C-alpha positions, 0 to 999 in steps of 0.5 A: 526503484529509483524513485525520488520520493514516497509517491509510490506504493512499493514497500519501501515507500509504504512500510514502516516500523511499528513498535509497542513496548511496555509492562506485559508486552513480550519482545517479538516481532510480527509481519502483521498488516497493519493501518495507523488507525489500528493504534488507537484501539490497540492502546485502548485495549493494552490499557484496558479502556473500552474501544469506542464503537465505530472505529475502522482500526482494529486492535493488534493486542491479539497479534502483541499477545500472539494469539493471532498472526494478524487482524486483517488478511489483506491492506488497501493503499492508494496514492492520489488517483493515480495508483491503487494497491492490494496486498496480503501476506505474500502478494501485492498487486499495484494497479496504475489506472491512468496507464491501464497497467498492472504489476504483481509481486511475490513478496515472499521471493521477491521483497524488493518488488523488482520482478513484475509477474503481471505479464505471467499467464500463470498468474492471471487467476490470481490477478483476477482474484486480487483485483476483485479484492481491490474492487471490494475495498473500494466500495467498502471505502467509498473510493470511486477512482476508476481502476482503468482509463478509456484514454490511458496516457503514455506510460513512457518517461523521458527525463528533461534535457539539461536545457529544459531542467535548468529552464524548470529550475529558473525563477520566473522573471518578474514583469 
């Protein structure tokens, strides 16, 4: 996407491998939706220690044992107050509230998220359902960031000129 960091909610910026290995764990692969907070209850479950009550994480043992394809149907992700996303096993919706922009990607047919389907009228119902799921997650997690701006910012990015960039990179002169 031409970005210079992980300040985004695209798959290449958020998706990392998670590997469990050890006695009783068969080799395999899963595309289950996972949070880092799922590691602790999973380890507890794998070593037969009771999972403490009150955790937000879920044990992935049913996925590791191949009894279930996943323990979550959706994931909610956020970057500061500028991006919110919801994804399921196939679709991802990214919302940029400061510019009132929505992106929709079919991760099965477009795993690199290069073809935004948000402008396709055939996707209006899906966007509505995914926005409702995004709002449900926000409420569940106590995320009060707005998803819409009454005064959206201009989404146009204009790279700095060479002169402006040089000025930005110059150390401030001491007085």
